[in-house]
N, C-alpha and C positions, 0 to 999 in steps of 0.2 A: 493040339496045335500050339506051338510055342511062338508067341509073338514078342519080339524084342523092340524096344523103342528105337526109333530112327536116330542116327547120329546127329541129324540136323535139328532134332526136336529140342525145344527149350523147356526147362522145368516150369510147370504151371500150365502147360498146354498151349501157349501162344508163341508166335514166331515174330521176331523183330526184323524188319526189312532195313537194309542199309542203302545209302545213296551211292549210285554208281559214279564213276569218274566223269561221264558225259553230263549227268545231271548237275554235278558240282560245277563243271565248267560253264554250263548254261546259266546257272544261278549267278556265278561271278560275272559273266558277261552282262546280264541284266542289271546287276548292281553298278557295274562300271559305266554302262550307258546312262543310267539314272544320274550318277555323279557328274558325268560330262554335261548332261543337260542342265543340271543345277549350276555348274560352273559357267556354262554359256549364258544362262539367264542373268547370273550375277555380273558377268562382263558387259552384257548389253545394258543392264541397269546403270552401271558405272559410266558407260559411254553416253547414255542418255542424260545423266546428271551433268556430265562434263559439257555436252553440247548446249544444254540449257544455261549453264553458267557462262559459256562463251557468248550465247545470244544476248544475255543481259550486259556483259562487259562490253561487247561490240556496240550495242545500242548506246551505252553511256559514253563511249569514246566518240561515236558518230555525233551525238548531241553536242559534246564539248567542242569538237572540231568545227561543226557547222555554226555554232554560236560564235566562235572566235572569228570565222570567216564573215559572218554577218556584221559583227562589230567593225571589222576592217573595211567591209563594203560601205558602211555608213560613213566612215572616215573618208574613204575615197570619193564618195558622192559629194560630201561637203567640200573637199579639196577641189573637185572639178567645178562646183558651182562658184566658189570664190576665186577660182583660178590661182590658188595659192602656190602650186608647184609648176605652173605653166604646162600642165599635162592633163590630157583628157582622162575620163573615168576608165575607158577601155585601155589606154596606154598605161595607166597606173597599174591595172591588173596584169597587163602583159609584162611589165617590168618586174612585178612581184613574183610572177610565175617563173620568169627566166632566172632571176637571182636566187630565189629559194631561201633567203635568209632575212625575210622581211617580217614574217608573222611568227611569234613564239608558239611553240606547241603547248596546247592547253593542259593544265594539270588534270589527271584522271585518277580517281581513287584506285588503289591497288597496283599502280604502275610506278616504276622507279622514277619516272619523270615528275611524279607528284611531290618529290622531296625538294627542299630548298637547295638550289645550286647557285654558285657565283654567276654574276651577269655575263661574264665571258664564256660561261659553260652552258648558256641557254640553248635548248634544243628548239629548232625552228621547223615549221611545216615545210615539207619538201613536195614539190609538184612534179608529176610526170616521171617519177622514178619507181621502177618496179621493185617491190619489197623494200621500201624505205624503212629505216629503223625508227620505232617509236620509243627509243631509249638511247641513252648515251652509252656506247659500247664499253668504255672503260669503267662505267658505273653499273654494269649489268648485275642484277641480283636475281638468282634463279628462283628464289621463293616468291618473287613478285611476278606480275603479269607483264610479259615483254613481247607484244605482238609486232607484226610488220604490216605495212599498208602501202597502197598506191592512191594518190590523190590527183585527180585530173579535172581541169576546168576548160570548157569549150563553149564558144558561142552557140546558143540554142537555136537561134533562127538567123536568117540572112540579115544583113545590115538594114536598119530602119531608114526609110527615105526621109522621114520627118526629122529624126535626130541626126541623120548623116553618119550613122555608125551603129555598132552593136550596142544594145542596151539590156541584154539578158544572157547570163551564163548558166550553163548546166554544170553542176559540180557532182562528180562521182567519186565516192570513197569506197575502196575495196580493202577490207581488213582480213588479214591472215592471223587468226587468234593464236595459233601454235608457233608463231615465229618461223624458225628454221626446220621444225620437225614435220610440218605439213600433214599432221595426223588428224586434222579437222578441216571441214569445208570452209572456204572463205565466205565472208558476208559482204553484201553490196548495199550501199546506201546512197541516196541521191537527194539533192536539193537544188534550188536556183538562187542566183544572186542577180539583182536587177538595179538598174539606174532609174529610179522612179520619176526623176525630173525629166527624163528623156533627152538630157543634154549630153553631148559627146564627152 
């Protein structure tokens, strides 16, 4: 009986199996999905870092704005007590909110408003304006933080019968950390301003 070696036989008596096209495609698909998952995790990590940075910056800005408003409030209370401007505490705030050029915007680290500017170029706090600019438009620097905000001031309770008027304001500050891009959620901060003497 004449036995011939098979044409598929490999010298040494072993046979090497090759990957099929389907197996190769499945392997590439698995690798691709893994890379996409890694890229997605990296993007989520960057977004979380960005949001954390926004939280810190917005908190610093809110503290600076509220401290500036408290200083102005103490001045208005003193003016009302001494009747220096012939204007009540409530009317003084009403005039300030309406005019919008009474209180300078406080310097905040990392913002273009923190630089020294001439007195005639001072940025002021703007009330009741949607998306007010926390920067001077012609001095905008893209490498710095340039948020937008809305600052609102409302009487918190009905007029006091004792004082004959309102003596407590609720201040709401909404900060849009990404300015015009809206790629991040806005932050809301609140505080109160009061007339501790209870005088109008």
